[in-house]
C-alpha positions as CSV (number, residue, x, y, z in Angstrom):
1,M,0.0,0.0,0.0
2,S,1.3,3.4,-1.0
3,R,1.3,6.3,1.5
4,Y,-0.3,8.4,-1.3
5,F,-3.2,6.1,-2.3
6,T,-4.7,2.8,-1.1
7,S,-5.0,-0.3,-3.3
8,K,-8.6,0.9,-3.9
9,G,-7.4,4.2,-5.2
10,E,-8.6,6.2,-2.2
11,P,-6.4,8.9,-0.6
12,G,-3.7,7.4,1.6
13,E,-2.1,8.7,4.8
14,L,0.0,11.5,3.3
15,I,-2.8,12.8,1.1
16,T,-5.3,12.7,3.9
17,Q,-2.9,14.6,6.2
18,Y,-2.3,17.2,3.6
19,L,-6.0,17.7,2.9
20,N,-6.8,18.0,6.6
21,A,-4.1,20.6,7.1
22,R,-5.2,22.5,4.1
23,D,-8.9,22.5,5.2
24,E,-8.0,23.6,8.7
25,A,-5.8,26.4,7.5
26,V,-8.3,27.7,5.0
27,K,-11.3,27.4,7.2
28,S,-9.5,29.3,10.0
29,M,-9.3,32.4,7.7
30,D,-6.2,33.2,9.7
31,V,-3.3,34.6,7.6
32,N,-0.7,33.3,10.0
33,K,-2.1,29.8,10.1
34,F,-2.3,29.9,6.3
35,K,1.4,31.0,6.1
36,D,2.3,28.1,8.3
37,F,0.5,25.7,6.0
38,I,2.3,27.1,3.0
39,K,5.7,26.8,4.8
40,N,5.0,23.2,5.8
41,H,3.4,22.0,2.6
42,S,4.9,24.0,-0.3
43,M,8.1,24.4,-2.1
44,R,7.7,28.1,-2.2
45,E,10.6,30.2,-0.9
46,N,8.7,33.5,-0.9
47,I,5.4,33.8,0.9
48,P,3.1,36.3,-0.7
49,S,1.8,39.4,1.1
50,D,-1.0,39.2,3.6
51,E,-3.4,40.8,1.2
52,V,-2.7,38.1,-1.4
53,L,-3.0,35.4,1.2
54,E,-6.4,36.8,2.3
55,I,-7.7,36.6,-1.2
56,T,-6.2,33.2,-1.9
57,M,-7.7,31.7,1.2
58,R,-11.1,32.9,0.2
59,K,-10.8,31.7,-3.3
60,M,-9.7,28.3,-2.1
61,A,-12.5,28.2,0.4
62,V,-15.1,28.7,-2.3
63,H,-13.8,25.7,-4.2
64,I,-13.0,23.2,-1.4
65,T,-16.1,21.0,-1.3
66,S,-15.0,19.4,2.0
67,L,-15.6,22.7,3.8
68,D,-19.0,23.4,5.2
69,I,-21.4,25.5,3.1
70,D,-21.4,28.5,5.5
71,T,-17.6,28.9,5.2
72,R,-17.8,28.6,1.4
73,V,-20.6,31.2,1.1
74,D,-18.9,33.6,3.5
75,A,-15.8,33.4,1.4
76,F,-17.8,34.0,-1.7
77,R,-19.5,37.1,-0.3
78,W,-16.2,38.4,1.1
79,L,-14.7,38.2,-2.4
80,L,-17.7,39.8,-4.1
81,E,-18.0,42.6,-1.6
82,R,-14.4,43.6,-2.3
83,G,-14.7,43.4,-6.1
84,Y,-12.8,40.1,-6.5
85,D,-13.9,37.2,-8.6
86,F,-13.9,33.7,-7.2
87,Y,-12.0,32.0,-10.0
88,L,-8.7,30.3,-9.3
89,D,-6.5,31.9,-11.8
């Protein structure tokens, strides 16, 4: 059995840990928690500005179906109220 996927093609241990950490960081809407997530799970050397992280968290929240609907709708509204689209571009 791979740590990435089970023999049935389901997410394995590493993928599950990553998704749980991502969901926790995004749902928190806390820039510092999101920075920690990026540092721990990314190859990026430079962390974007807090403003970019705020927008990125909200865009991610809109599209992460494992998050509750209230979190996703709040993120969608936050983006629209500030003139941002919700596309991941």
